[in-house]
Residue frames as a rotation matrix with the C-alpha (Angstrom) as fourth column:
MET 1
0.586 0.810 0.000 0.00
0.810 -0.586 0.000 0.00
0.000 0.000 -1.000 0.00
ILE 2
-0.450 -0.766 0.459 1.35
0.759 -0.599 -0.255 3.44
0.470 0.234 0.851 -0.90
GLY 3
-0.985 0.169 0.043 -1.27
-0.163 -0.808 -0.567 5.40
-0.061 -0.565 0.823 1.04
TYR 4
-0.433 0.901 0.032 -4.96
0.839 0.390 0.379 5.79
0.329 0.190 -0.925 1.67
VAL 5
-0.794 0.309 0.524 -7.68
-0.342 -0.939 0.035 8.38
0.503 -0.151 0.851 2.25
SER 6
-0.455 0.707 -0.541 -10.64
0.852 0.523 -0.032 8.38
0.260 -0.475 -0.840 4.63
LYS 7
0.489 0.709 0.508 -13.27
0.420 -0.702 0.575 10.74
0.764 -0.067 -0.641 6.02
ILE 8
-0.398 -0.588 0.704 -12.07
-0.294 -0.645 -0.705 13.41
0.869 -0.488 0.083 8.43
ASN 9
0.256 0.439 -0.861 -12.29
0.715 0.514 0.474 12.37
0.651 -0.737 -0.182 12.09
ASP 10
0.976 0.202 -0.086 -11.96
0.201 -0.665 0.719 14.29
0.088 -0.719 -0.690 15.38
LYS 11
0.322 -0.935 -0.147 -8.19
0.571 0.068 0.818 13.79
-0.755 -0.347 0.556 15.48
ASP 12
-0.294 -0.380 0.877 -7.86
0.948 -0.231 0.217 15.23
0.120 0.895 0.429 11.97
VAL 13
0.598 0.602 0.529 -10.04
0.499 -0.796 0.341 18.22
0.627 0.060 -0.777 12.90
GLU 14
0.866 -0.319 -0.384 -7.83
0.265 -0.358 0.895 18.94
-0.423 -0.877 -0.226 15.90
ARG 15
-0.091 -0.971 0.221 -4.64
0.740 0.083 0.668 18.73
-0.667 0.224 0.711 13.79
LEU 16
-0.146 0.102 0.984 -6.05
0.896 -0.409 0.175 20.84
0.420 0.907 -0.032 10.95
ASP 17
0.862 0.496 0.103 -7.21
0.384 -0.772 0.506 23.48
0.331 -0.397 -0.856 13.43
LYS 18
0.571 -0.730 -0.375 -3.74
0.346 -0.200 0.917 23.70
-0.744 -0.653 0.139 15.00
GLU 19
-0.415 -0.757 0.505 -2.21
0.761 0.016 0.648 24.03
-0.499 0.653 0.570 11.51
GLY 20
-0.397 0.332 -0.855 -4.70
-0.247 -0.937 -0.249 26.76
-0.884 0.112 0.454 10.50
LYS 21
-0.950 -0.022 -0.310 -6.11
-0.307 0.220 0.926 24.63
0.048 0.975 -0.216 7.67
LEU 22
-0.694 0.697 0.182 -9.50
0.432 0.604 -0.670 23.64
-0.577 -0.386 -0.720 9.10
ALA 23
-0.037 0.720 -0.693 -11.45
-0.339 -0.661 -0.669 26.30
-0.940 0.210 0.269 7.17
ASN 24
-0.406 -0.221 -0.887 -10.41
-0.909 0.001 0.416 24.58
-0.091 0.975 -0.201 3.93
TYR 25
-0.942 0.055 -0.332 -12.17
0.008 0.990 0.139 21.31
0.337 0.129 -0.933 4.87
ALA 26
-0.017 0.962 0.274 -15.73
-0.933 -0.114 0.340 20.11
0.358 -0.250 0.899 5.42
SER 27
-0.154 -0.017 0.988 -16.78
-0.729 0.677 -0.102 17.08
-0.667 -0.736 -0.117 7.43
THR 28
0.802 0.529 0.279 -17.71
-0.186 0.664 -0.724 15.32
-0.568 0.529 0.631 4.18
HIS 29
0.514 -0.686 -0.514 -14.21
-0.807 -0.185 -0.560 15.62
0.290 0.703 -0.649 2.69
ASP 30
0.875 -0.439 -0.206 -11.73
0.464 0.881 0.094 12.78
0.140 -0.178 0.974 2.49
ILE 31
0.680 -0.722 0.129 -8.21
-0.731 -0.657 0.183 13.42
-0.047 -0.219 -0.975 3.75
GLY 32
0.262 -0.690 -0.674 -4.90
-0.286 0.612 -0.737 11.66
0.922 0.386 -0.038 3.14
LYS 33
0.915 0.195 0.353 -4.25
-0.391 0.218 0.894 9.41
0.098 -0.956 0.276 6.12
LEU 34
0.505 -0.729 0.461 -1.06
0.039 0.554 0.832 7.53
-0.862 -0.402 0.308 5.31
GLY 35
-0.043 -0.659 0.751 1.86
0.790 0.437 0.429 7.41
-0.611 0.612 0.502 2.92
ILE 36
-0.810 -0.365 0.459 1.87
0.586 -0.539 0.605 9.37
0.027 0.759 0.650 -0.32
GLU 37
0.083 0.926 0.370 -1.73
0.692 -0.320 0.647 10.51
0.717 0.202 -0.667 0.17
ARG 38
0.713 0.128 -0.689 -0.84
0.660 -0.455 0.598 12.18
-0.237 -0.881 -0.409 3.49
TYR 39
-0.278 -0.940 -0.196 2.47
0.731 -0.339 0.592 13.54
-0.624 0.021 0.781 2.18
TYR 40
-0.915 -0.083 0.395 0.79
0.370 -0.564 0.738 15.30
0.161 0.822 0.547 -0.76
GLU 41
-0.152 0.944 -0.292 -2.51
0.956 0.065 -0.287 16.17
-0.252 -0.322 -0.913 0.98
ASP 42
-0.045 0.125 -0.991 -2.04
0.174 -0.976 -0.131 19.95
-0.984 -0.178 0.022 0.67
VAL 43
-0.817 -0.317 -0.482 -1.25
-0.404 -0.281 0.871 19.72
-0.411 0.906 0.101 -3.05
LEU 44
-0.876 0.479 0.051 -3.96
0.416 0.699 0.581 17.18
0.243 0.531 -0.812 -3.85
HIS 45
-0.174 0.862 -0.475 -6.67
0.894 -0.063 -0.443 18.91
-0.412 -0.502 -0.760 -1.81
GLY 46
-0.411 -0.032 0.911 -6.09
0.630 -0.732 0.259 22.42
0.659 0.681 0.321 -3.12
GLN 47
-0.977 0.089 -0.193 -7.87
0.069 -0.727 -0.684 25.51
-0.202 -0.681 0.704 -1.80
THR 48
-0.142 0.989 0.047 -11.57
0.884 0.148 -0.443 26.06
-0.445 -0.021 -0.896 -1.26
GLY 49
-0.033 0.212 -0.977 -13.00
-0.132 -0.970 -0.206 28.71
-0.991 0.122 0.060 -3.58
TYR 50
0.658 0.231 0.717 -12.85
0.663 0.272 -0.697 29.52
-0.356 0.934 0.026 -7.24
GLU 51
-0.464 -0.851 -0.246 -10.57
0.488 -0.477 0.731 31.27
-0.740 0.220 0.636 -9.69
GLU 52
0.694 0.634 -0.341 -11.72
0.090 -0.546 -0.833 34.13
-0.715 0.548 -0.435 -11.88
GLY 53
-0.254 -0.861 0.442 -10.14
0.611 0.211 0.763 34.27
-0.750 0.463 0.472 -15.24
């Protein structure tokens, strides 16, 4: 296994809040839990919002 994702749990919420990233997640989102998925979570998840072009 190179990594996996799962729904956000209370431990993830606590960590994301401490890192100042909680506003970018909803309780329905999946989050990288282990391996490459966790390592690249910030890149893979992106930012909430939209881009005007």
